[in-house]
N, C-alpha and C positions, 0 to 999 in steps of 0.2 A: 637189383642193382643199376648203374646208370645205363647202361646197353636196353633195358627195358624198356626207358623213353625212347630210346632209338630207332627200338625193333616197329615201336607203333608207330613212327613215321617211314615206313618203307611202305610203299607200295609193288605188291607182283602185277606184273606186267605178261600177260602172255597171245598171242596171239593165236588166231586158231584158224585151222585149213584142209576140211576131211582130214581129222583126225579121231573119227569114230570109234577106234581102236586101241588106242592110247593116251587118252583125253583127261578120261574117268580116271587111272593110275598119275597119271600127271597132278589131276586136283587134288589129288587126294594124299598126295607128298607133301602140296603144303599146307593144307588144314588138318593132321598130322603133326607139323610144328609143333617143335618143341616148348616156342614163343612164335603167337599168331601176329599178323602186319597188321597193317594200320586195313586193308583191304587186298583185293583180288581180285582183278581187271580182265576182263578174259575179251575179246575182240572174236566175231566170227567174221572174219574177212567170203562170204558168200562159198560156208561151207554146202556141199549137194548133200550129205551121205548124213545124217544126221549127228553132227557134232554140236550142233545149239543145243541141240532139245540135249542127250547126256546133261549140258553141263545146268540147263533150268532145273532137274531131276535131282543135282546136286548139291542144287541152289543155300546158302546161309546168310543171313545178316550180312555177310564180308564180300561174299561175293558177285559180281554185277558184272550181267551178261551185254556187249554190246554190239550189231546187228549192222556188216556194211555188205556194199556191191565187195566183188573185186576187186581187190588192187592191188596187191602182195606182201610181204612181208614189213618190207619195210616200211608201210603206208600204217598199217595192223596195230606196229607196235610206237611209230607216232601217236595215232588215235589215242591210244590209252597211252600215251604219255602224259598226250593233250588233257587228258581226263581224270587221270588222278589230281590226290590232294596230299600226296605222300611227300618231302622233301629227298626219298632217295625210291630211286623205281629199281626191283629186283626183274630181272631180266630171265623168263624159261620158255624157254618154247614147249608146241604141246605134246609133244612125246618123250620127251625126257623128263625128268625124276630127281628130285629133291634128300638126300639123304637128311633125319629129324630133325639134326644141328643145326639146316643149315643157316637159317635165317639168324639163329643167337649168334653164331661167328660170323658171318655178316655185322651185325651192331657190334660184334665185338671190337672187331677192324675200325669202325667209324669213328666209335669214340679209344682208340689208342691209337690212330693215328688221323684225327681231323683233318676236314680241307680237301678232303683228296677228289679225283673227278670222277673214278673209278676203282674199282673191288673187285679182284677175281680168286677163286679157290679151284683149285684142282678138283681130278673129278677122271672116274673111268668111261668106257670106255664097251657100252652093253651090242657084240655082232649078232648076237638074238641065239650065242652056241654059251659063250663067259661071257665076264666083269674081264680086263684088259687096263693098266692105271695108264694113262695116255703120260705122253711126254711135255709133262711143265713144267713153268718154273722153279727151280729149288730152293729161295731166295722169301725170304719174311718182309715185309714191310713195306716198306716200298725202293721201287723198284726201278732200273732204268728199262722201260718200256719197249722202245726200238730195241732194242740192245740182246734185250733177253727172247723177245719175239723171233728174230733171225732166225733163233736154233730149235728152243721152244718156246710153246701156249705161252702166255698169258693173260687172257680175256679171250672167250667164248660168250655167247648167249648168256648159256642157259647159267652161264656159274660165277652173271656178273651181275653187277649190281651198279648203279650208275647216276649222280648227281640231277637230279631231272632239271635243274632251272640250264641249267653249263649246257647239259645237250638240245635239251630246247633254244636255248641261245645258238647251238650252233648250227643248229635245221636238222637236227636228231637223223634222224635215220634217209641215204639215199632215196627216196623215190621212182622206180623204176628201173633200180639197178639188181638183177637174179644171182647175184655172185660176185661178194667180197663189198655187201654192202655194210657186216658190221666191223668189217674193218678197216671201211672210209673214213667211220665213224670214231673207232679207236683211233683213230688218225690225229681228228682234228682235236680229239680231249688229251691224249697227250702228248699234244706242241701245247696246250696250255694249262693244265694241269698233271701233277702227282697221279702214281697211279699205284695199287698197294697190291699186298699179294698175301694170299697164305696156300701154301707147299697142304694140303689137306683134303686129300677125296674125295670133297662131301655131294659133288653130286653126278648122276648116270646117265650120258651120254648116251641114244640109242640110234646106233648103226644100222640098226637090225629094220629102222621102223619106216613103216609104212609113206609112201608118201612122202619122203624126206626132202627138203628144198635144193639140197646141194646136191643133189643123185640127179635130178630134173631141169633140166640141157631149155630153156626156149632165150632168145634171140634179148637180148637187150632192150629194153622199150624208156630210155631214161635222157638225161642233158647229164646225166653225171655222169665224171667216167675221170678213174685215179688220175692219169693228167691232169689234170686243177690241184693236185693238193702235190704237186712236185715245185719245190721253194728251189732255191738253184744256190742263197744264201747261207743255206742253215748246217751249222756247225756240229747235227745230232745227227743219229742213223736213220732219218725218216724217209728222209727220201730213199737210202735203202729198204726200209722197209717198205714201201707202196712199192719201189722196181719188185721184188718178192712177189705180191700179193697178183700184184699186172699179168708178168709172165708166168704164175696157177693158173688163173685166169684165160690166158691167152692157149694153153695148154687143152683145156675145156672147151676152147672154142677154134682147135683145130679138130680135137676128135670128133671135134660135127663138124666138118668141113668149113669152119669159120677162114679160113688162109686168108684172104687179105688181113681184118680183123690180127690172127697171131702175128702177122707178119709188119702189121703198124705199129703193136704191141712191143716186137721185137728192135723194129726201130726207135721208138722213142723211148725205152727205159735200158738204150744201151749202153751208157751211161753209168748202171749198177758194176761193183768191183766184188759185190757175195756174191752174186744168184746167177753164177756162166751154168752152173751146173743144170740148174732148169732154165735156163735158153737154150741151150744146146738142144734138151727132151723138146722144146719145139719148134725148136727146126729140123728137127727130124722126122720128127712127125709129118712137119707141115709139105715134106719133100715126099715123104708115103704120098699112091693111091687113098681119096675121102672114103672110100668104101673099109680101106682098109683101117684107119683111125682109130677108131673105136675102140673095138674089136686087140689091138695093137695095146693102146693106155690101159685096157681094163686087165688085163693081161700083165702087162709091169707094174701096175696101182697093186693089184692079187697078192702078189711075187712077194714085190715091199713089207705088206701088210702081215701073211705069212712069218717069211725072214727074222723083220723087226717080231713079232710075233713071239717065236720058238725060240729068238735068242742065238738062233744062227749066225 
């Protein structure tokens, strides 16, 4: 079939930082695909727990390990994309896993809806005790990325395949950005190219994994900002989407004591008309004493997760 040729032009990109407990299962989920990719590029971003050595032990002709000093997940992904030789790059974090037909399904998508800048699939969330279906897009084929992303997942790194030249042409992932770096690139891609989606849960996202980057807060050290993406003349929902993501980041910033950063986000993205609920949460959190904010947000998020996934 034609998609067999397509999958041979897919490079798998795995950023790795201190995932010794998970990387073996992650890599095995790629090596056990029903069709094999062109190559698997693992960029070890300065791991100190023996993660890279585990990759070396699992080495096969298609696995390539690159070591670099710690520069962050965006730098690791960008390095892997630059080193890749495939037309497409399938992203996979070092603690998530693919179902055995993931790459076959992605290749079929590329054949069925050619010319897109990104392809996404559904996924389940593993919280350490069970797997639950995520709230992802239910439309199959080319979708309105920004409209769908206001209420559902369309693209997450481990369930996304990008056109490599386009991603690099747009600057790749914003290096130094610690939260929202994926949405930053999704915005740039979706503004210039179509996005296709397959509503099948083909990926396991590990919410319980160790060293999950989204669970680790450190101050931003980057020249990139969602403010740079604001284009008032645009008629689509991209400005609403970046406001939603930026306000979500502000919530985390406030919970860690970043009062001024959160306040700036509230002011800059006050143009939004669809994310007032998030903005209110930021204002409430910002009004609390700093020592209370992290606990309050944790309780809120935990209750929201329990209620949402018990159907209450």
